[in-house]
C-alpha positions, 0 to 999 in steps of 0.5 A: 892143302891143294891136290894136282896132278898131270890134268892141271893146265898149269902143271902141263905148262911146265913140261911145255917150257921145257920141251921149248927150251931143251936146256942143259941139265948137268948132274952128279949122280951114282953110277947105278941111277945114271943111266935112267937119269940121262934117259928121263932127261932126253925122254922130255927134251932136256940135254944132260951131262953127268958126271965130275970129269976134271973141271966140269963141276965148276964150269957146267955147274955154272952155265947149265941151265939146271944142276941136280946133286945126287948124294949117292954120287959119292960112290964115285965122286969126291965131297969137293966135287959136289961142293964145287959143283953147289957153289958154282949153281949157287954164285952164278944163279943156277938153280940146283936140285939135292937128292940127300940119298941115304942121309939118316941111315946111320953113317955121321961122316956121309950125312955131314957132307951132305948136310954141308951142302945146304949152305949153298941154297938149293932151289929144291930138295926131294927125296923119301921120307926117312931122308928128308926127316933126317936132314930137317934134324929129326930121326929118319932111321932110314934102312940103306936108301929105304926109308921107313916113315910114311911121307905124311909123317915127314910132311911137317919136317918138309914144311919146316925145311922149306921155310928154313932154306928158302927152298922147295921141299918134295917127298916121294911115297904113295902120295908125294907132297911138294911145299915152299913152306907156304903152299903145299901140294899133294900128288897122287898116282903112279905105280908100286913098280917104280920102286922096284926099278933101280935109279927111278926115285934118283932120276926124278931129282934129275927131271926136277932140275930139268923142270926148274931150268925154264920155270914159270913157277918153281912150285909148280915146276916141282909138282909137274916133276912128280905129276909127270912120273905119276902120269907115266907111271900110271899109262905104263901099268899095262907092263907085265913085269919090272923090266918092261915096266921101266921101258914102258915108262920112259915111252910114256914120259916121252909121249905126255902131252903138254 
């Protein structure tokens, strides 16, 4: 297994591609995470639009540089809106990212709706350990949106999911893992306060989509999202509390050198 970080040039190159292209990135996400997700994308130079207004899922899904779908957008969006956006992206060759928030937490109707999106072949899937184990058919055992499993425990499920779907799967934890089913990369670092900022994990899905929009190497693009998060969080560690940490994190993300 290879370990990569923000210091590796092939990882920085992916953010350089994003900054040069300034892609339009369309997302369906929950209202709790929408503001931070948009600000994360703006911090690195992408242009976000969020929501399922009228025909946005079909039009923006087809013509964005990339799309991300956060499962908890079902708080306000319909299952058909999610399917429309995923289908439009798939049919038009737009890379899209699935974040299966709370899959495996004991809501079977919800789980079925999210698992049904896999037919549209996401370019990447990212989430916590319980979510990804459940998505791969295991016993995730999540408690609401929180994991009860370690990222290491999810690794074989992650590799199986990536191989079966031809996607890139990524799990977040004290150590993050990213795999395409053949090569697996670990990303260390970060700050525990990322787990104490509402929407931080969800916003990582948005950044992942942004980096996939103009990726040189899709695996490295997904790794770059995690490495950028880790580097920005570490640099923001001087903050005294969680609120100032959230602001410092966005600042540091916007200041990452490429």
